[in-house]
N, C-alpha and C positions, 0 to 999 in steps of 0.2 A: 441502452444503459447510459446514464449521465457520465459515468467515469470514462467510457469509451469516446463520447463526444468531447470531453475535456481533453483526452489524449489526442484527438484529431486537431483540436485548436492549438495545443501546445507542441504539436509535431512529434509526439512520443512514438519511438519505434516499438515500444512494449508497454502494456498495461497489465498489472498484476492485481487480480481481484481475489478477495476472500468472502466466503458465504455468498457466492453469486446467485442470481435468480435461477431457480430450478426449472428445467423444461417440463412442461405438463402436456397431456394429450391435447392436441389442437394448437399448442404454442411451441414454435421453434425459435430459439434464440440464435441470431446471427447478426453480423454487422458488415456493411459493404467495405469499410476501410480496414478491418482487422480479421485475421484468422484466429478462431477461438480454439484453444487447446485446453480441454477439461481435465481436471484432476478429480478429487473427491469434493472437499469444501474449499478448493482453490481453483481458479481458472486464470490462464495467462493468454492475453491477446497480443498477437504479433502483427504489426503493420504489414499489409499485403504488399506494399511497394518499398519495404525496407531494403537497404543496401547491406544489411548484416545477415550472416549465416547463423541460424539457430539449430542446435541439436539437443533434443531432449535426453536427459540422463535419469535413469531410474535408480534411486538410492533408498527406496522404502518410504515409509511415512503414511501409507495407506491413503494416498490422495490429498493429504493435507500438507504435503511438501512437493513442490515441483522444482527441478533443477534443469538449467539450460546452459550449455556451453556455447558461447558466442564468439564468432570470428569476424573481425573487422576487415574491410577491403585491403588495408596495408599489412594484414597479417597478425595484428595484435589479438590476443585471446583473453577472455575472462569468463567467469561462471556467475550466473544470476539465479537466486534461489527465492522462490515464492512460498511463504509460510503462513499457515493458519494454526496457531497453537491454542487449542481449546478442548475441553472435555468432549468425548464422544456422545452423541445423542442416540438414544434408542427409544422408539415410540414417542418422540417429542420430549423425553426426559433425559437430562444430562446424567451420565453415569461416570464411573471411574475410568481413568486412562485417557491420556492425550496422544493420539496417533502420531502427531508430528515429532514427538520426543522419542519415538521408536525408530526413526529414520537412521541410516547408517552414517552418522555425523562424522566419524573419522574419515570416511571416504569422501563425503561432501567437501570437507575442509582441506582436501589434498591440494586444491588449486590455491596459488598464492594470490592471484587477482580474483577476488570474489566479493560480491555484495549480496546480503540477505535482507529481504524486506517483507513486511506483512503485518498481520494483526497478531501480536504476541500475547495479548491478554495477561500482561505481566506488569505489576506495579512495583517500582523501586525508585528511590531517590538518586540512583546512579544515572538515570536518564530523564527523570521527571523531578525537577526541583520543588514542584508543588504536590509531591506524591501524597496520596491518601495513605492509610496504613499499608505497609509493605504486604504484598500478596502474590503468590504464584510466580515468584521471580527467581527461584533458585536454579531452574534449568538454564535460563538465558544467562544469568550471571555466571554460572559455571562454564557455559559455552564461551562466553566472552573472555573469561580468565584463561581458559585452556588454549585458545587459538589466538590470543592477542587481538581481540575485536574491540571496536569502539563504536559508539552510536554516532550517526551522522546528522543528528537533529540539534536544534538550538533551544530545547526545553519548551517549545510551543505545544499547546494541547492539541490532540487530534481526535478526541472522543468526548462527546457530551452526553450526560445522563440526567434525566429529569425524574425526580421522585418527590411526591407530595408537594408538587408545584415549585420545587427548587431545582435549579439546573447547576450541575457541577461539571468540571472538565478534568481530563487526565491525558496522559501521553502513553499510548499503548500500540499505536501504529507507527512504525518507523523502520529505518534502515540501519543495519550494523555492517561493518566492513573491516577488513584487515587494516591494521594501522598504516601499512605501507601504501594503502589506496586512499586513506581518509582525505588527504589534501586535494584529491581529484574529484571528489563527490560533493556536489552542491544540492541542497534540498530546499523546497518551498512547500507550504501547505495552503490549501484552499478550504475554508470552512463552510463556504456557501454551497452546500449540497443537500439533497433530500434525505440523506442518511444521517445517522448519528455519529458517523465517522467522517473525518476529513479526507480529502484527496491529498495524497503526499506525492509530490513531483521531485524526481531526482535526475540530475544531469551529470554525466561523467565526462570529464575533460581529459584528453590525451596529449594536449599540446604543451604541457609543462614539463620541465626537466625532472628526472627521477629525484624524489626527496625534496623538491622545491615547495615552498610554502604557497598555498593557493588560498585566496580569499574565499570565505564561506558565503559572502554576500552574493545574492543573485543579480546578475547583470543582463544575462542573455534575454530574459523574459520581461525585464523592467521597462515599461513604457510610460511610467509616471512623468518623466520629464517632458513628454509630448502633450500632456493633459493640462488644460487650463484649470484654474482654481474651482470654477463652476462645474466643469466636468468631473473633477475629483470628488467634489461634494456629492454630486448626483450618483456617482459610482458607489461611494461609501453608503449612501442612503439606500441604493438599490440592493446592495449586499445584505444590509441589516434587515430590510423588508423581506427579502427572500429567505433569510435564516429564520426569521420570526414565523413566517408562514409555514416553512417546511418542517419546523420542530413540532408543529401540531398535526402533521400527517402521520399515519401509522407506518412503522418500519416493516418492510416486506421481508419474509424469509421463506424457508421451504414449507412452512405450514400455512402460508397465505393461500387463499382460494383464488380461482380463476377470475371471479367477479372483482375481488380486491385488486388483483393485478391490472385488470381492465380500467377500473376507476382511477388508479394512480397513474396509469399511462395517459388517460384522458386529462387528468389534472396537470401533469407535467407539460 
């Protein structure tokens, strides 16, 4: 999966997936660099050589919410939550009820140091300045209000949708975190994927004083200063060409056939 390869390149200890590829007869999903922990419509990949300790915590959500308590070598602890908030599917048809919203959120939010990320499928101008009509946002807005959460994004779109030949974007994939941790979390997005969703990268820094203001600007991954003007132009052109080509490819989901999976694997 491209997201896992991106994780290897970026040195990510954990990759959180929503609507991951579903294993079929004759197809086993694995990765040499990550241990895959499967939920329902979520899957969390933990780097095999990570120096962090991961403990999975079950707080409900019917597989659409995965919670992990993480311990760092120096003893610091935090909780990481992988969320896919979408209507349940029965027989390929969406029905009423979002399993993620049934999780025991009061227990999940007991941790002071906590970050929640995933595909919220919620539209609101609270996190998306270019928001289309507000939709399916009440649950997340109430959660943010009750537990003093803020979004850790900068309003950059993470989802593209093409209908009738016109492409529009929205921000529905993002991290929220307790206000006390917001200054420590830096995020970046990469739209050059074969999916209609961007890869959202988050980096948590512990080397700043409590309450200190930390720049949201990404510096650890920025190699632009090492690029020549020609290299930068070629990189930008390659990103655009990849995005243009990938938008024309079908989006794989649990209803995709084995032949479709094989064709897309060969194309990639």
